[in-house]
C-alpha positions in Angstrom: 30.1 61.4 64.4 31.9 58.2 63.5 32.5 57.5 59.8 33.3 53.8 60.3 30.9 51.3 58.7 32.3 47.9 59.6 29.7 46.0 61.6 30.2 43.9 64.7 29.3 40.8 62.7 32.1 41.6 60.2 34.6 42.0 63.1 33.5 38.7 64.6 33.8 37.0 61.2 37.2 38.4 60.6 38.5 37.2 64.0 37.0 33.8 63.4 38.7 33.6 60.0 42.1 34.6 61.5 41.6 32.0 64.3 41.0 29.3 61.7 44.1 30.3 59.8 46.2 30.3 63.0 44.9 26.9 64.2 44.8 25.1 60.8 47.9 26.6 59.1 50.2 28.8 61.2 50.6 26.6 64.3 51.3 23.5 62.1 53.7 25.6 60.0 55.6 26.6 63.2 55.8 23.0 64.4 56.9 21.7 61.0 59.8 24.2 60.8 60.8 24.0 64.5 59.9 27.7 65.1 59.9 28.4 68.8 59.8 31.4 71.1 63.6 31.7 70.9 65.5 32.7 67.8 64.3 34.2 64.6 63.0 32.3 61.5 64.8 33.0 58.2 63.3 35.6 55.9 62.2 32.8 53.5 59.9 31.4 56.1 58.6 34.8 57.2 57.8 35.6 53.6 55.7 32.5 53.4 53.6 33.7 56.4 53.4 37.3 55.0 52.3 36.2 51.6 49.8 33.6 52.8 48.4 36.2 55.2 48.1 38.7 52.4 46.4 36.2 50.2 43.8 35.6 52.9 43.2 39.3 53.3 44.8 39.6 56.8 48.1 41.3 56.1 46.7 44.7 55.1 43.7 44.5 57.3 44.6 47.6 59.4 44.6 49.8 56.3 41.7 52.1 55.3 39.4 50.7 52.6 40.8 52.9 49.9 44.3 51.4 50.5 43.0 47.8 50.4 42.2 47.4 54.1 39.1 46.6 56.0 38.3 50.1 57.2 38.2 49.2 60.9 37.8 51.8 63.6 40.5 52.2 66.2 38.3 50.3 68.7 37.8 47.4 66.2 41.6 47.3 65.3 42.4 47.0 69.0 40.1 44.1 69.5 41.5 42.2 66.5 45.1 42.9 67.5 44.4 41.6 71.0 42.8 38.5 69.6 45.8 37.7 67.3 48.5 38.5 70.0 46.7 36.2 72.5 46.5 33.3 70.1 49.6 31.6 71.3 51.3 31.5 67.9 54.9 32.5 67.9 54.5 34.3 64.6 51.3 36.0 65.6 52.5 39.5 65.1 53.4 38.7 61.5 49.8 37.8 60.6 48.8 41.5 60.4 52.2 42.7 59.2 53.0 44.5 62.4 56.7 44.0 62.3 57.4 44.5 58.6 54.3 45.5 56.7 51.3 47.8 56.1 50.7 49.0 59.7 54.1 50.8 59.5 53.4 52.7 56.3 49.6 53.2 56.1 49.7 56.8 57.2 52.3 57.6 54.4 49.7 57.1 51.6 48.5 60.6 52.3 51.9 62.2 51.8 53.8 59.9 49.4 54.0 60.7 45.7 52.2 58.4 43.2 55.6 57.1 42.2 56.5 56.3 45.8 53.2 54.6 46.3 53.8 52.3 43.4 57.5 51.6 44.1 57.3 51.2 47.9 53.9 51.4 49.6 52.0 48.9 47.3 54.7 46.3 47.4 54.9 46.6 51.2 51.1 46.4 51.5 50.9 43.2 49.5 53.9 41.5 51.1 56.3 41.8 48.2 58.6 44.0 50.3 59.3 44.3 54.0 59.9 47.6 55.7 61.5 48.9 58.9 61.3 52.4 60.5 64.7 53.9 61.3 64.5 56.8 63.7 66.3 55.7 66.9 70.0 56.4 67.4 72.4 55.9 70.3 71.8 59.4 71.6 68.3 59.8 70.1 65.8 57.5 71.8 63.3 59.3 74.1 64.8 62.5 72.8 63.9 61.7 69.2 64.7 65.2 68.0 68.4 64.7 68.8 68.9 62.7 65.6 72.5 63.0 64.3 72.3 61.1 61.0 72.9 63.6 58.1 71.4 63.8 54.6 73.4 66.2 52.4 71.6 67.5 49.3 73.4 67.4 46.0 73.4 67.0 42.2 75.4 64.9 39.9 75.2 63.3 36.5 72.5 60.9 37.7 70.4 63.7 39.1 69.3 65.3 42.3 70.0 63.2 45.4 71.0 63.1 49.1 74.0 61.4 50.7 73.0 59.8 54.0 75.6 59.2 56.7 75.0 58.0 60.2 74.1 55.1 62.5 70.6 53.9 63.5 70.2 51.8 66.6 67.7 49.1 67.8 65.7 49.1 64.6 63.0 46.4 64.7 62.4 44.4 61.6 65.8 45.6 60.1 67.3 42.1 59.7 64.7 41.1 57.1 63.7 44.5 55.7 63.9 45.4 52.0 63.4 49.1 52.5 63.8 51.5 55.5 62.1 54.7 56.3 65.0 56.7 57.5 64.9 60.0 59.4 68.0 62.2 58.9 69.0 65.8 59.4 68.9 68.0 56.3 69.1 71.4 58.1 71.2 71.2 61.3 70.2 74.7 62.3 66.5 74.1 62.3 66.2 71.5 65.1 63.3 69.2 64.7 62.1 71.1 61.7 65.4 70.3 60.0 64.7 66.5 60.0 63.5 64.8 56.7 62.3 61.3 55.9 63.5 59.0 53.1 62.7 55.7 51.5 66.0 53.9 51.5 66.9 50.6 49.7 68.3 48.3 52.4 70.3 46.4 49.7 72.2 49.6 48.7 76.0 49.2 49.0 76.1 52.2 51.3 73.9 50.4 53.8 75.3 48.0 56.4 73.0 46.0 58.6 74.7 45.0 61.8 72.9 42.4 63.9 75.4 41.5 66.6 73.0 41.4 69.6 69.8 39.8 70.6 67.1 41.7 72.6 65.9 40.1 75.8 62.9 38.5 74.1 65.4 36.2 72.4 64.3 36.9 68.9 66.9 38.4 66.5 64.5 40.9 65.0 66.5 44.1 65.8 69.6 45.5 64.1 71.7 48.6 63.7 72.0 50.4 60.4 75.3 52.0 59.4 75.1 54.4 56.5 78.1 55.9 54.8 77.6 58.3 51.8 74.5 56.3 50.9 73.1 57.8 47.8 69.3 58.3 47.9 67.5 59.8 44.9 65.6 63.0 45.8 62.5 61.3 44.5 62.7 59.0 47.6 62.3 61.9 50.0 58.9 61.6 51.8 57.1 65.0 51.8 59.0 68.2 51.9 62.4 68.8 53.5 61.9 69.3 57.3 58.7 67.3 57.6 60.4 64.0 58.7 60.1 64.5 62.4 56.4 65.4 62.1 55.8 62.3 60.0 57.8 60.2 62.5 55.8 61.1 65.5 52.6 62.1 63.9 50.8 58.8 64.7 52.6 58.1 67.9 49.4 58.3 70.0 47.6 55.9 67.7 50.6 53.6 67.6 50.8 53.5 71.4 47.2 52.5 71.5 47.7 49.7 69.1 50.8 48.6 71.1 48.5 48.4 74.1 46.2 46.0 72.2 49.1 43.7 71.5 50.3 43.9 75.1 46.8 43.0 76.3 46.8 40.0 74.0 50.1 38.8 75.5 48.7 39.3 79.0 45.5 37.4 78.1 47.7 34.5 77.0 49.7 34.6 80.3 46.4 34.5 82.3 45.0 31.7 80.2 48.1 29.6 80.6 48.1 30.3 84.3 44.5 29.2 84.8 45.3 26.0 82.9 48.3 25.4 85.1 46.4 26.1 88.3 43.8 23.5 87.3 46.2 20.8 86.1 49.1 21.1 88.6 48.4 19.1 91.8 50.1 19.5 95.1 49.1 18.2 98.5 46.3 16.2 96.9 44.5 18.9 95.1 44.9 21.4 92.1 47.0 24.4 93.2 44.2 26.7 92.0 42.3 25.6 95.1 44.9 27.2 97.4 43.9 30.8 98.2 47.4 32.1 97.5 47.2 31.0 93.8 43.5 31.8 93.5 44.1 35.4 94.6 47.0 35.8 92.1 44.6 34.7 89.4 41.9 37.1 90.6 44.4 40.0 90.6 45.7 39.1 87.2 42.1 39.0 85.8 41.2 42.3 87.4 44.2 44.2 86.1 43.6 42.7 82.7 40.0 43.8 82.6 41.1 47.3 83.7 43.7 47.5 81.0 41.3 46.3 78.3 38.5 48.7 79.3 41.0 51.6 79.5 42.3 50.9 76.0 39.0 50.4 74.3 37.6 53.6 75.9 40.6 55.5 74.6 40.1 53.9 71.1 36.5 55.0 71.1 37.5 58.5 72.0 40.0 58.5 69.1 37.3 57.3 66.7 35.2 60.3 67.9 38.0 62.7 67.0 39.6 63.3 70.4 43.4 64.2 70.2 44.2 61.6 72.9 47.8 62.7 73.6 47.3 62.3 77.4 45.0 59.3 77.2 47.2 57.3 74.9 50.2 57.9 77.2 48.1 56.9 80.2 47.1 53.7 78.4 50.6 52.7 77.4 51.9 53.4 80.9 49.2 51.5 82.8 48.8 48.6 80.3 52.5 47.9 79.9 53.1 47.9 83.7 49.9 45.9 84.5 50.8 43.3 81.9 54.2 42.9 83.3 52.8 42.3 86.7 50.5 39.7 85.1 53.4 38.0 83.5 55.4 38.0 86.8 52.5 36.3 88.6 52.2 33.8 85.7 55.8 32.8 86.2 55.1 32.4 90.0 52.1 30.2 89.4 54.0 28.0 87.0 56.8 27.6 89.5 60.0 25.9 88.2 58.6 25.2 84.8 57.9 28.9 84.3 61.7 29.5 84.6 62.6 27.3 81.6 63.4 28.7 78.2 60.8 27.5 75.8 57.9 27.9 78.2 55.6 30.5 76.8 55.2 32.3 80.2 58.9 32.7 80.5 59.0 34.3 77.1 56.0 36.5 77.9 57.8 37.7 81.0 60.7 38.9 79.0 58.6 40.3 76.2 56.3 42.2 78.4 59.3 43.6 80.3 60.5 45.1 77.0 57.1 46.6 76.4 57.7 49.0 79.3 60.4 50.6 77.2 59.3 50.2 73.6 57.1 53.0 72.1 57.7 55.3 75.0 59.3 54.5 78.4 57.1 54.6 81.5 59.1 57.7 82.6 58.5 59.6 79.4 54.9 58.7 79.5 54.5 60.0 83.0 56.2 63.2 81.8 53.7 63.5 79.0 50.7 62.9 81.2 51.9 65.5 83.8 52.7 68.0 81.1 49.2 67.7 79.7 47.6 68.1 83.1 49.7 71.1 84.1 49.5 73.0 80.8 45.8 72.4 80.0 44.7 72.5 83.7 43.0 69.2 83.2 42.0 67.2 86.1 40.0 64.1 87.0 
């Protein structure tokens, strides 16, 4: 039995309010500051978006009611995220704090100490601090348990602490984060059970943020973290020693589902722009949408989008009903990310030469949706997960 009490009217009102904010404030803000699909706005500009979104009640929307959120079900969250991602705003993902805020730490309220909640989680939730999640390393991507960063326990005149040493790779949100949730090995002999999690001050002298590359989506939102004898108070350890890996992957199924919602929003935007292009672009005396080749592309795009949307919302409803969803979440991420990329590819084709130009939204969507086939689980790893679940549980269609 579902315990969620947010009504459909409340969901619609929330999306309408977010839509007004995006149209009346965010899009004009982007235009005024020259914010485009390329590059990365400075932290000062991002903070203005975070804080305004928080003031309007959007930033922590995805949190449970007791943590200041709306108390949405997974199905409702997916619909809201899709709506925001499909808005056409460059900074859409910052409205709900997806890259730096509450969605990254909401689950930690259950394990964090009261002190950690006040020092870290509350400031993150109300946009006073930005956070990044640092698990990935050069040799620990899909094989997340292969983490090599070390956290050595010790005592000194200042008290109990850990010294963190190691490198983290491709950490999203790192260039503008104030605090990182870092996973590091505290017991090398214990495998995944020897990995612990810590709140780490990104401004500590032992932390170096290296941002010498730009991912293919063109936005400098990723960086590497280099830690050398970085002193972290024991009070910053999240949970008990050895619980870090479990915390790191504990909500991976839910996170994959929410990623699907964002991907669908991007695909909706690609389709909408393609329909507009097909109606407005004229060749041989008529709109190109009247040519069967273009019309069939649009039909295929819409069909795949509907399948992706239905698949994701069905999985979200199962999650709300208490289903574990390990296989279904992997199926969704696999199908949705690959279908969305096909939609983006056809969007570029429909736009023709203009779709190849940097600054055109469909060109950016093509690159962004290509990335989504790797982020939060590669297609290959997802296929492995689905196959494993089928074979070990003897599940079938």
